[in-house]
N, CA, C and O atoms as CSV, one atom per row, in Angstrom:
chain,resi,resn,atom,element,x,y,z
A,1,UNK,N,N,0.811,-1.177,-0.006
A,1,UNK,CA,C,0.033,-0.003,-0.015
A,1,UNK,C,C,0.870,1.231,-0.010
A,1,UNK,O,O,0.596,2.180,-0.743
A,2,UNK,N,N,1.922,1.232,0.834
A,2,UNK,CA,C,2.769,2.399,0.880
A,2,UNK,C,C,3.450,2.659,-0.455
A,2,UNK,O,O,3.663,3.800,-0.865
A,3,UNK,N,N,3.785,1.548,-1.122
A,3,UNK,CA,C,4.458,1.648,-2.414
A,3,UNK,C,C,3.546,2.317,-3.418
A,3,UNK,O,O,4.021,3.179,-4.158
A,4,UNK,N,N,2.274,1.983,-3.495
A,4,UNK,CA,C,1.375,2.625,-4.452
A,4,UNK,C,C,1.249,4.126,-4.157
A,4,UNK,O,O,1.201,4.932,-5.086
A,5,UNK,N,N,1.196,4.495,-2.921
A,5,UNK,CA,C,1.093,5.921,-2.574
A,5,UNK,C,C,2.372,6.621,-3.040
A,5,UNK,O,O,2.287,7.673,-3.674
A,6,UNK,N,N,3.515,6.086,-2.755
A,6,UNK,CA,C,4.806,6.688,-3.209
A,6,UNK,C,C,4.919,6.764,-4.702
A,6,UNK,O,O,5.409,7.759,-5.238
A,7,UNK,N,N,4.471,5.722,-5.397
A,7,UNK,CA,C,4.538,5.716,-6.825
A,7,UNK,C,C,3.648,6.807,-7.459
A,7,UNK,O,O,4.055,7.465,-8.417
A,8,UNK,N,N,2.459,6.986,-6.926
A,8,UNK,CA,C,1.564,8.049,-7.426
A,8,UNK,C,C,2.166,9.418,-7.148
A,8,UNK,O,O,2.079,10.315,-7.987
A,9,UNK,N,N,2.766,9.583,-5.997
A,9,UNK,CA,C,3.399,10.849,-5.666
A,9,UNK,C,C,4.544,11.161,-6.619
A,9,UNK,O,O,4.684,12.295,-7.076
A,10,UNK,N,N,5.380,10.139,-6.927
A,10,UNK,CA,C,6.486,10.308,-7.843
A,10,UNK,C,C,5.957,10.688,-9.232
A,10,UNK,O,O,6.488,11.591,-9.879
A,11,UNK,N,N,4.901,9.986,-9.686
A,11,UNK,CA,C,4.301,10.335,-10.978
A,11,UNK,C,C,3.840,11.792,-11.068
A,11,UNK,O,O,4.046,12.490,-12.061
A,12,UNK,N,N,3.213,12.198,-9.986
A,12,UNK,CA,C,2.737,13.598,-9.926
A,12,UNK,C,C,3.882,14.612,-10.011
A,12,UNK,O,O,3.780,15.634,-10.691
A,13,UNK,N,N,4.962,14.304,-9.311
A,13,UNK,CA,C,6.170,15.188,-9.402
A,13,UNK,C,C,6.774,15.206,-10.771
A,13,UNK,O,O,7.174,16.261,-11.265
A,14,UNK,N,N,6.849,14.051,-11.397
A,14,UNK,CA,C,7.449,13.976,-12.720
A,14,UNK,C,C,6.583,14.750,-13.762
A,14,UNK,O,O,7.110,15.362,-14.691
A,15,UNK,N,N,5.276,14.702,-13.577
A,15,UNK,CA,C,4.398,15.459,-14.565
A,15,UNK,C,C,4.603,16.952,-14.402
A,15,UNK,O,O,4.487,17.684,-15.385
A,16,UNK,N,N,4.891,17.419,-13.254
A,16,UNK,CA,C,5.039,18.860,-13.048
A,16,UNK,C,C,6.486,19.321,-13.162
A,16,UNK,O,O,6.716,20.530,-13.153
A,17,UNK,N,N,7.475,18.442,-13.267
A,17,UNK,CA,C,8.858,18.843,-13.297
A,17,UNK,C,C,9.198,19.684,-14.531
A,17,UNK,O,O,9.965,20.643,-14.451
A,18,UNK,N,N,8.602,19.301,-15.692
A,18,UNK,CA,C,8.906,20.060,-16.929
A,18,UNK,C,C,8.290,21.450,-16.791
A,18,UNK,O,O,8.916,22.434,-17.187
A,19,UNK,N,N,7.098,21.555,-16.248
A,19,UNK,CA,C,6.449,22.847,-16.130
A,19,UNK,C,C,7.245,23.707,-15.139
A,19,UNK,O,O,7.447,24.894,-15.397
A,20,UNK,N,N,7.687,23.160,-14.048
A,20,UNK,CA,C,8.468,23.939,-13.073
A,20,UNK,C,C,9.808,24.342,-13.645
A,20,UNK,O,O,10.277,25.453,-13.398
A,21,UNK,N,N,10.451,23.435,-14.426
A,21,UNK,CA,C,11.724,23.730,-15.043
A,21,UNK,C,C,11.547,24.946,-15.961
A,21,UNK,O,O,12.356,25.873,-15.925
A,22,UNK,N,N,10.488,24.943,-16.783
A,22,UNK,CA,C,10.199,26.051,-17.676
A,22,UNK,C,C,9.944,27.346,-16.920
A,22,UNK,O,O,10.490,28.390,-17.273
A,23,UNK,N,N,9.114,27.283,-15.877
A,23,UNK,CA,C,8.773,28.451,-15.089
A,23,UNK,C,C,9.984,29.014,-14.374
A,23,UNK,O,O,10.070,30.222,-14.153
A,24,UNK,N,N,10.914,28.156,-14.013
A,24,UNK,CA,C,12.116,28.591,-13.260
A,24,UNK,C,C,13.293,28.905,-14.221
A,24,UNK,O,O,14.442,28.967,-13.782
A,25,UNK,N,N,13.017,29.096,-15.493
A,25,UNK,CA,C,14.059,29.523,-16.402
A,25,UNK,C,C,14.640,28.448,-17.282
A,25,UNK,O,O,15.625,28.695,-17.978
A,26,UNK,N,N,14.067,27.266,-17.278
A,26,UNK,CA,C,14.492,26.208,-18.134
A,26,UNK,C,C,14.114,26.465,-19.596
A,26,UNK,O,O,13.489,27.480,-19.903
A,27,UNK,N,N,14.474,25.590,-20.460
A,27,UNK,CA,C,14.199,25.747,-21.882
A,27,UNK,C,C,13.155,24.737,-22.316
A,27,UNK,O,O,13.150,23.605,-21.834
A,28,UNK,N,N,12.278,25.128,-23.211
A,28,UNK,CA,C,11.332,24.192,-23.818
A,28,UNK,C,C,11.816,23.898,-25.233
A,28,UNK,O,O,12.551,24.707,-25.799
A,29,UNK,N,N,11.455,22.843,-25.784
A,29,UNK,CA,C,11.962,22.399,-27.084
A,29,UNK,C,C,11.135,23.084,-28.186
A,29,UNK,O,O,9.906,23.125,-28.138
A,30,UNK,N,N,11.872,23.626,-29.190
A,30,UNK,CA,C,11.154,24.148,-30.338
A,30,UNK,C,C,10.570,23.045,-31.214
A,30,UNK,O,O,11.126,21.949,-31.287
A,31,UNK,N,N,9.479,23.322,-31.863
A,31,UNK,CA,C,8.854,22.367,-32.800
A,31,UNK,C,C,9.118,22.832,-34.207
A,31,UNK,O,O,8.656,23.910,-34.579
A,32,UNK,N,N,9.833,22.081,-35.003
A,32,UNK,CA,C,10.134,22.475,-36.372
A,32,UNK,C,C,9.668,21.396,-37.319
A,32,UNK,O,O,9.673,20.212,-36.984
A,33,UNK,N,N,9.271,21.807,-38.491
A,33,UNK,CA,C,8.898,20.882,-39.604
A,33,UNK,C,C,9.476,21.392,-40.883
A,33,UNK,O,O,9.556,22.599,-41.108
A,34,UNK,N,N,9.877,20.476,-41.719
A,34,UNK,CA,C,10.326,20.772,-43.065
A,34,UNK,C,C,9.457,20.001,-44.030
A,34,UNK,O,O,9.412,18.772,-43.979
A,35,UNK,N,N,8.760,20.709,-44.914
A,35,UNK,CA,C,7.822,20.047,-45.844
A,35,UNK,C,C,8.240,20.484,-47.264
A,35,UNK,O,O,8.496,21.663,-47.513
A,36,UNK,N,N,8.303,19.532,-48.163
A,36,UNK,CA,C,8.590,19.779,-49.534
A,36,UNK,C,C,7.351,19.934,-50.377
A,36,UNK,O,O,6.523,19.023,-50.426
A,37,UNK,N,N,7.197,21.072,-51.048
A,37,UNK,CA,C,6.078,21.390,-51.982
A,37,UNK,C,C,6.604,21.308,-53.416
A,37,UNK,O,O,7.811,21.180,-53.622
A,38,UNK,N,N,5.739,21.379,-54.379
A,38,UNK,CA,C,6.255,21.312,-55.782
A,38,UNK,C,C,7.239,22.361,-56.201
A,38,UNK,O,O,8.117,22.112,-57.028
A,39,UNK,N,N,7.088,23.616,-55.596
A,39,UNK,CA,C,7.944,24.700,-56.032
A,39,UNK,C,C,8.788,25.292,-54.924
A,39,UNK,O,O,9.534,26.245,-55.152
A,40,UNK,N,N,8.675,24.719,-53.680
A,40,UNK,CA,C,9.463,25.255,-52.595
A,40,UNK,C,C,9.471,24.248,-51.375
A,40,UNK,O,O,8.669,23.319,-51.285
A,41,UNK,N,N,10.424,24.516,-50.477
A,41,UNK,CA,C,10.390,23.909,-49.169
A,41,UNK,C,C,9.754,24.883,-48.229
A,41,UNK,O,O,9.873,26.093,-48.421
A,42,UNK,N,N,9.056,24.375,-47.176
A,42,UNK,CA,C,8.492,25.260,-46.152
A,42,UNK,C,C,8.959,24.732,-44.794
A,42,UNK,O,O,8.740,23.576,-44.433
A,43,UNK,N,N,9.621,25.647,-44.051
A,43,UNK,CA,C,10.048,25.329,-42.652
A,43,UNK,C,C,9.130,26.072,-41.730
A,43,UNK,O,O,8.944,27.280,-41.876
A,44,UNK,N,N,8.545,25.367,-40.770
A,44,UNK,CA,C,7.690,25.995,-39.747
A,44,UNK,C,C,8.382,25.838,-38.412
A,44,UNK,O,O,9.015,24.812,-38.164
A,45,UNK,N,N,8.277,26.827,-37.549
A,45,UNK,CA,C,8.925,26.839,-36.276
A,45,UNK,C,C,7.969,27.391,-35.252
A,45,UNK,O,O,7.437,28.490,-35.409
A,46,UNK,N,N,7.750,26.619,-34.190
A,46,UNK,CA,C,7.015,27.109,-32.992
A,46,UNK,C,C,7.923,26.932,-31.791
A,46,UNK,O,O,8.552,25.886,-31.632
A,47,UNK,N,N,7.997,27.984,-30.917
A,47,UNK,CA,C,8.903,27.895,-29.762
A,47,UNK,C,C,8.093,28.415,-28.611
A,47,UNK,O,O,7.865,29.619,-28.495
A,48,UNK,N,N,7.648,27.502,-27.742
A,48,UNK,CA,C,6.897,27.922,-26.568
A,48,UNK,C,C,7.711,28.828,-25.673
A,48,UNK,O,O,8.874,28.546,-25.385
A,49,UNK,N,N,7.075,29.964,-25.212
A,49,UNK,CA,C,7.791,30.865,-24.325
A,49,UNK,C,C,8.723,31.819,-24.961
A,49,UNK,O,O,9.355,32.602,-24.252
A,50,UNK,N,N,8.858,31.812,-26.282
A,50,UNK,CA,C,9.781,32.722,-26.968
A,50,UNK,C,C,8.943,33.600,-27.938
A,50,UNK,O,O,8.150,33.086,-28.726
A,51,UNK,N,N,9.142,34.932,-27.857
A,51,UNK,CA,C,8.487,35.831,-28.755
A,51,UNK,C,C,9.059,35.648,-30.156
A,51,UNK,O,O,10.237,35.923,-30.387
A,52,UNK,N,N,8.229,35.182,-31.095
A,52,UNK,CA,C,8.723,34.930,-32.479
A,52,UNK,C,C,9.255,36.178,-33.173
A,52,UNK,O,O,10.054,36.075,-34.104
A,53,UNK,N,N,8.811,37.378,-32.721
A,53,UNK,CA,C,9.318,38.610,-33.319
A,53,UNK,C,C,10.837,38.817,-32.977
A,53,UNK,O,O,11.542,39.608,-33.603
A,54,UNK,N,N,11.270,38.067,-31.966
A,54,UNK,CA,C,12.674,38.224,-31.561
A,54,UNK,C,C,13.579,37.084,-32.120
A,54,UNK,O,O,14.778,37.043,-31.847
A,55,UNK,N,N,12.980,36.183,-32.893
A,55,UNK,CA,C,13.727,35.052,-33.478
A,55,UNK,C,C,14.383,35.595,-34.764
A,55,UNK,O,O,13.741,36.266,-35.572
A,56,UNK,N,N,15.628,35.294,-34.919
A,56,UNK,CA,C,16.400,35.713,-36.113
A,56,UNK,C,C,16.576,34.530,-37.047
A,56,UNK,O,O,16.833,33.405,-36.620
A,57,UNK,N,N,16.433,34.810,-38.316
A,57,UNK,CA,C,16.615,33.779,-39.371
A,57,UNK,C,C,17.839,34.255,-40.175
A,57,UNK,O,O,17.833,35.348,-40.742
A,58,UNK,N,N,18.873,33.425,-40.213
A,58,UNK,CA,C,20.095,33.803,-40.919
A,58,UNK,C,C,20.541,32.681,-41.816
A,58,UNK,O,O,20.415,31.503,-41.481
A,59,UNK,N,N,21.067,33.065,-42.966
A,59,UNK,CA,C,21.736,32.128,-43.844
A,59,UNK,C,C,23.252,32.303,-43.672
A,59,UNK,O,O,23.812,33.367,-43.936
A,60,UNK,N,N,23.895,31.210,-43.218
A,60,UNK,CA,C,25.287,31.224,-43.024
A,60,UNK,C,C,25.906,30.076,-43.842
A,60,UNK,O,O,25.657,28.903,-43.561
A,61,UNK,N,N,26.695,30.419,-44.828
A,61,UNK,CA,C,27.239,29.485,-45.752
A,61,UNK,C,C,26.117,28.625,-46.349
A,61,UNK,O,O,25.267,29.166,-47.056
A,62,UNK,N,N,26.077,27.346,-46.103
A,62,UNK,CA,C,25.061,26.485,-46.674
A,62,UNK,C,C,24.053,25.966,-45.606
A,62,UNK,O,O,23.540,24.849,-45.679
A,63,UNK,N,N,23.817,26.823,-44.647
A,63,UNK,CA,C,22.834,26.494,-43.597
A,63,UNK,C,C,21.865,27.651,-43.286
A,63,UNK,O,O,22.262,28.814,-43.350
A,64,UNK,N,N,20.655,27.356,-42.965
A,64,UNK,CA,C,19.741,28.374,-42.473
A,64,UNK,C,C,19.616,28.123,-40.987
A,64,UNK,O,O,19.358,26.999,-40.557
A,65,UNK,N,N,19.799,29.169,-40.204
A,65,UNK,CA,C,19.854,29.066,-38.766
A,65,UNK,C,C,18.784,29.907,-38.119
A,65,UNK,O,O,18.593,31.056,-38.517
A,66,UNK,N,N,18.079,29.383,-37.141
A,66,UNK,CA,C,17.081,30.050,-36.401
A,66,UNK,C,C,17.609,30.256,-34.955
A,66,UNK,O,O,17.951,29.284,-34.281
A,67,UNK,N,N,17.671,31.487,-34.498
A,67,UNK,CA,C,18.155,31.727,-33.127
A,67,UNK,C,C,17.505,32.927,-32.559
A,67,UNK,O,O,16.940,33.749,-33.281
A,68,UNK,N,N,17.581,33.042,-31.221
A,68,UNK,CA,C,17.192,34.227,-30.462
A,68,UNK,C,C,18.209,34.459,-29.418
A,68,UNK,O,O,18.958,33.544,-29.078
A,69,UNK,N,N,18.279,35.684,-28.869
A,69,UNK,CA,C,19.261,36.067,-27.876
A,69,UNK,C,C,18.658,35.895,-26.488
A,69,UNK,O,O,17.512,36.264,-26.228
A,70,UNK,N,N,19.476,35.320,-25.603
A,70,UNK,CA,C,19.137,35.191,-24.190
A,70,UNK,C,C,19.914,36.242,-23.441
A,70,UNK,O,O,21.139,36.272,-23.549
A,71,UNK,N,N,19.278,37.090,-22.702
A,71,UNK,CA,C,19.886,38.163,-21.999
A,71,UNK,C,C,20.100,37.827,-20.505
A,71,UNK,O,O,19.222,37.279,-19.838
A,72,UNK,N,N,21.295,38.175,-20.016
A,72,UNK,CA,C,21.633,37.942,-18.622
A,72,UNK,C,C,22.136,39.291,-18.091
A,72,UNK,O,O,22.729,40.089,-18.817
A,73,UNK,N,N,21.876,39.511,-16.805
A,73,UNK,CA,C,22.381,40.651,-16.082
A,73,UNK,C,C,23.638,40.235,-15.313
A,73,UNK,O,O,23.571,39.328,-14.484
A,74,UNK,N,N,24.723,40.847,-15.556
A,74,UNK,CA,C,25.951,40.591,-14.822
A,74,UNK,C,C,25.906,41.249,-13.439
A,74,UNK,O,O,25.030,42.076,-13.187
A,75,UNK,N,N,26.799,40.911,-12.570
A,75,UNK,CA,C,26.875,41.501,-11.265
A,75,UNK,C,C,27.163,42.994,-11.319
A,75,UNK,O,O,26.762,43.741,-10.426
A,76,UNK,N,N,27.871,43.436,-12.383
A,76,UNK,CA,C,28.186,44.859,-12.516
A,76,UNK,C,C,27.104,45.643,-13.296
A,76,UNK,O,O,27.343,46.716,-13.849
A,77,UNK,N,N,25.907,45.036,-13.301
A,77,UNK,CA,C,24.749,45.661,-14.010
A,77,UNK,C,C,24.889,45.785,-15.532
A,77,UNK,O,O,24.101,46.475,-16.178
A,78,UNK,N,N,25.872,45.129,-16.082
A,78,UNK,CA,C,25.929,45.179,-17.591
A,78,UNK,C,C,25.187,43.990,-18.134
A,78,UNK,O,O,25.098,42.955,-17.474
A,79,UNK,N,N,24.649,44.124,-19.339
A,79,UNK,CA,C,23.893,43.112,-19.937
A,79,UNK,C,C,24.774,42.208,-20.777
A,79,UNK,O,O,25.672,42.684,-21.471
A,80,UNK,N,N,24.521,40.882,-20.718
A,80,UNK,CA,C,25.192,39.930,-21.527
A,80,UNK,C,C,24.177,39.262,-22.411
A,80,UNK,O,O,23.150,38.811,-21.905
A,81,UNK,N,N,24.405,39.171,-23.716
A,81,UNK,CA,C,23.464,38.550,-24.605
A,81,UNK,C,C,24.160,37.450,-25.331
A,81,UNK,O,O,25.206,37.641,-25.951
A,82,UNK,N,N,23.530,36.229,-25.241
A,82,UNK,CA,C,24.106,35.049,-25.855
A,82,UNK,C,C,23.081,34.482,-26.820
A,82,UNK,O,O,21.909,34.314,-26.482
A,83,UNK,N,N,23.547,34.188,-28.037
A,83,UNK,CA,C,22.542,33.592,-29.021
A,83,UNK,C,C,22.258,32.144,-28.605
A,83,UNK,O,O,23.139,31.398,-28.178
A,84,UNK,N,N,20.992,31.797,-28.755
A,84,UNK,CA,C,20.516,30.404,-28.506
A,84,UNK,C,C,19.985,29.871,-29.765
A,84,UNK,O,O,18.948,30.342,-30.232
A,85,UNK,N,N,20.643,28.890,-30.367
A,85,UNK,CA,C,20.230,28.298,-31.605
A,85,UNK,C,C,19.049,27.413,-31.365
A,85,UNK,O,O,19.075,26.520,-30.518
A,86,UNK,N,N,17.979,27.678,-32.143
A,86,UNK,CA,C,16.767,26.901,-31.942
A,86,UNK,C,C,16.691,25.729,-33.004
A,86,UNK,O,O,16.192,24.647,-32.699
A,87,UNK,N,N,17.193,25.980,-34.232
A,87,UNK,CA,C,17.210,24.961,-35.235
A,87,UNK,C,C,18.196,25.420,-36.365
A,87,UNK,O,O,18.533,26.593,-36.519
A,88,UNK,N,N,18.610,24.406,-37.112
A,88,UNK,CA,C,19.533,24.643,-38.212
A,88,UNK,C,C,19.240,23.594,-39.245
A,88,UNK,O,O,19.069,22.420,-38.917
A,89,UNK,N,N,19.178,24.016,-40.520
A,89,UNK,CA,C,18.940,23.126,-41.623
A,89,UNK,C,C,19.975,23.388,-42.731
A,89,UNK,O,O,20.310,24.541,-43.003
A,90,UNK,N,N,20.479,22.324,-43.366
A,90,UNK,CA,C,21.366,22.509,-44.465
A,90,UNK,C,C,20.575,22.933,-45.712
A,90,UNK,O,O,19.456,22.474,-45.944
A,91,UNK,N,N,21.188,23.819,-46.505
A,91,UNK,CA,C,20.613,24.273,-47.720
A,91,UNK,C,C,21.192,23.596,-48.922
A,91,UNK,O,O,22.413,23.512,-49.057
A,92,UNK,N,N,20.355,23.112,-49.794
A,92,UNK,CA,C,20.818,22.365,-50.996
A,92,UNK,C,C,20.979,23.354,-52.203
A,92,UNK,O,O,20.525,24.497,-52.160
A,93,UNK,N,N,21.617,22.871,-53.227
A,93,UNK,CA,C,21.946,23.724,-54.378
A,93,UNK,C,C,20.700,24.135,-55.149
A,93,UNK,O,O,20.755,25.103,-55.907
A,94,UNK,N,N,19.547,23.418,-54.980
A,94,UNK,CA,C,18.385,23.715,-55.752
A,94,UNK,C,C,17.490,24.833,-55.144
A,94,UNK,O,O,16.402,25.125,-55.642
A,95,UNK,N,N,18.007,25.447,-54.035
A,95,UNK,CA,C,17.211,26.580,-53.423
A,95,UNK,C,C,17.718,27.880,-53.904
A,95,UNK,O,O,18.919,28.121,-54.026
A,96,UNK,N,N,16.704,28.768,-54.194
A,96,UNK,CA,C,16.969,30.125,-54.622
A,96,UNK,C,C,17.256,30.977,-53.355
A,96,UNK,O,O,16.341,31.515,-52.732
A,97,UNK,N,N,18.474,31.071,-53.024
A,97,UNK,CA,C,18.910,31.786,-51.766
A,97,UNK,C,C,18.423,33.190,-51.674
A,97,UNK,O,O,18.059,33.652,-50.593
A,98,UNK,N,N,18.404,33.899,-52.804
A,98,UNK,CA,C,18.025,35.307,-52.818
A,98,UNK,C,C,16.549,35.579,-52.546
A,98,UNK,O,O,16.188,36.693,-52.165
A,99,UNK,N,N,15.689,34.573,-52.736
A,99,UNK,CA,C,14.293,34.791,-52.590
A,99,UNK,C,C,13.709,34.062,-51.427
A,99,UNK,O,O,12.501,33.826,-51.406
A,100,UNK,N,N,14.500,33.693,-50.456
A,100,UNK,CA,C,13.945,33.107,-49.189
A,100,UNK,C,C,13.228,34.185,-48.406
A,100,UNK,O,O,13.713,35.305,-48.241
A,101,UNK,N,N,12.047,33.801,-47.929
A,101,UNK,CA,C,11.204,34.765,-47.199
A,101,UNK,C,C,10.624,34.124,-45.913
A,101,UNK,O,O,10.510,32.903,-45.800
A,102,UNK,N,N,10.272,34.986,-44.968
A,102,UNK,CA,C,9.735,34.501,-43.700
A,102,UNK,C,C,8.563,35.361,-43.239
A,102,UNK,O,O,8.557,36.577,-43.432
A,103,UNK,N,N,7.593,34.730,-42.641
A,103,UNK,CA,C,6.444,35.465,-42.071
A,103,UNK,C,C,5.965,34.736,-40.793
A,103,UNK,O,O,6.143,33.527,-40.640
A,104,UNK,N,N,5.358,35.514,-39.892
A,104,UNK,CA,C,4.784,34.951,-38.717
A,104,UNK,C,C,3.273,34.984,-38.854
A,104,UNK,O,O,2.681,36.045,-39.054
A,105,UNK,N,N,2.631,33.779,-38.740
A,105,UNK,CA,C,1.174,33.677,-38.753
A,105,UNK,C,C,0.676,32.780,-37.664
A,105,UNK,O,O,1.135,31.644,-37.551
A,106,UNK,N,N,-0.229,33.235,-36.872
A,106,UNK,CA,C,-0.889,32.453,-35.864
A,106,UNK,C,C,0.060,31.684,-34.956
A,106,UNK,O,O,-0.121,30.502,-34.665
A,107,UNK,N,N,1.111,32.440,-34.510
A,107,UNK,CA,C,2.059,31.878,-33.509
A,107,UNK,C,C,3.087,30.915,-34.155
A,107,UNK,O,O,3.742,30.148,-33.449
A,108,UNK,N,N,3.221,30.956,-35.461
A,108,UNK,CA,C,4.147,30.046,-36.139
A,108,UNK,C,C,5.009,30.887,-37.093
A,108,UNK,O,O,4.488,31.690,-37.867
A,109,UNK,N,N,6.327,30.692,-37.027
A,109,UNK,CA,C,7.245,31.300,-37.981
A,109,UNK,C,C,7.325,30.376,-39.193
A,109,UNK,O,O,7.639,29.195,-39.043
A,110,UNK,N,N,7.053,30.880,-40.368
A,110,UNK,CA,C,7.112,30.099,-41.610
A,110,UNK,C,C,8.094,30.686,-42.539
A,110,UNK,O,O,8.039,31.875,-42.853
A,111,UNK,N,N,9.026,29.844,-43.003
A,111,UNK,CA,C,10.081,30.302,-43.899
A,111,UNK,C,C,9.933,29.540,-45.216
A,111,UNK,O,O,9.928,28.309,-45.230
A,112,UNK,N,N,9.815,30.273,-46.311
A,112,UNK,CA,C,9.619,29.683,-47.612
A,112,UNK,C,C,10.916,29.678,-48.319
A,112,UNK,O,O,11.525,30.734,-48.491
A,113,UNK,N,N,11.385,28.507,-48.751
A,113,UNK,CA,C,12.663,28.365,-49.536
A,113,UNK,C,C,12.317,27.956,-50.950
A,113,UNK,O,O,12.172,26.766,-51.231
A,114,UNK,N,N,12.185,28.891,-51.820
A,114,UNK,CA,C,11.775,28.573,-53.251
A,114,UNK,C,C,12.901,27.871,-53.985
A,114,UNK,O,O,14.077,28.111,-53.712
A,115,UNK,N,N,12.546,27.019,-54.899
A,115,UNK,CA,C,13.479,26.370,-55.752
A,115,UNK,C,C,13.988,27.268,-56.849
A,115,UNK,O,O,13.307,28.209,-57.255
A,116,UNK,N,N,15.187,26.984,-57.337
A,116,UNK,CA,C,15.711,27.727,-58.532
A,116,UNK,C,C,15.575,26.834,-59.732
A,116,UNK,O,O,14.947,25.777,-59.666
A,117,UNK,N,N,16.177,27.265,-60.855
A,117,UNK,CA,C,16.079,26.493,-62.029
A,117,UNK,C,C,16.788,25.164,-62.021
A,117,UNK,O,O,16.546,24.325,-62.888
A,118,UNK,N,N,17.677,24.955,-61.037
A,118,UNK,CA,C,18.416,23.680,-60.992
A,118,UNK,C,C,17.519,22.564,-60.382
A,118,UNK,O,O,17.854,21.383,-60.472
A,119,UNK,N,N,16.382,22.954,-59.763
A,119,UNK,CA,C,15.522,21.935,-59.202
A,119,UNK,C,C,14.916,20.995,-60.167
A,119,UNK,O,O,14.473,19.908,-59.796
A,120,UNK,N,N,14.885,21.400,-61.440
A,120,UNK,CA,C,14.344,20.522,-62.538
A,120,UNK,C,C,15.423,19.730,-63.158
A,120,UNK,O,O,15.181,19.006,-64.124
A,121,UNK,N,N,16.649,19.838,-62.628
A,121,UNK,CA,C,17.791,19.125,-63.202
A,121,UNK,C,C,18.532,20.054,-64.161
A,121,UNK,O,O,18.043,21.115,-64.546
A,122,UNK,N,N,19.724,19.611,-64.526
A,122,UNK,CA,C,20.534,20.446,-65.401
A,122,UNK,C,C,21.207,19.506,-66.376
A,122,UNK,O,O,21.746,18.471,-65.983
A,123,UNK,N,N,21.177,19.853,-67.602
A,123,UNK,CA,C,21.853,19.037,-68.651
A,123,UNK,C,C,22.446,19.912,-69.692
A,123,UNK,O,O,21.827,20.873,-70.148
A,124,UNK,N,N,23.644,19.585,-70.070
A,124,UNK,CA,C,24.358,20.376,-71.084
A,124,UNK,C,C,25.380,19.426,-71.763
A,124,UNK,O,O,26.018,18.590,-71.124
A,125,UNK,N,N,25.486,19.604,-73.042
A,125,UNK,CA,C,26.559,18.836,-73.758
A,125,UNK,C,C,27.833,19.695,-73.733
A,125,UNK,O,O,27.809,20.885,-74.045
A,126,UNK,N,N,28.878,19.087,-73.374
A,126,UNK,CA,C,30.187,19.779,-73.274
A,126,UNK,C,C,30.991,19.444,-74.503
A,126,UNK,O,O,31.281,18.278,-74.771
A,127,UNK,N,N,31.348,20.460,-75.245
A,127,UNK,CA,C,32.198,20.269,-76.419
A,127,UNK,C,C,33.596,19.838,-76.035
A,127,UNK,O,O,34.211,20.437,-75.152
A,128,UNK,N,N,34.094,18.825,-76.676
A,128,UNK,CA,C,35.426,18.371,-76.439
A,128,UNK,C,C,36.349,18.971,-77.452
A,128,UNK,O,O,36.177,18.747,-78.650
A,129,UNK,N,N,37.336,19.737,-77.007
A,129,UNK,CA,C,38.336,20.356,-77.898
A,129,UNK,C,C,39.323,19.280,-78.434
A,129,UNK,O,O,39.766,18.379,-77.722
A,130,UNK,N,N,39.629,19.445,-79.737
A,130,UNK,CA,C,40.555,18.511,-80.364
A,130,UNK,C,C,41.765,19.238,-80.874
A,130,UNK,O,O,42.666,18.618,-81.438
């Protein structure tokens, strides 16, 4: 009987631990999806507890990176800002890098990665010099 009571108590604590961790400054996991459409990829991002207006989307080399800054107050009252990466995806050669766009709708950050002309394949006959 005592075991059942302790087991239920432990289950209750475990259910609330994630909530308390988040309330006490812990991190919650972002939810990301990558979907391929006929003319583009679509990346969606939801991050509980993070203002999506403060999320940065950057293209660095061959990756698209989603991050936001976490601010800390130092003992000398100066602010310290550290980037926190939420997600990162590799970019393929068939993406039109110059026309990538992002929008926030209904609590979701959506990034459209349109395809370029290479998405349909590339073929060319190369002349051989003699």
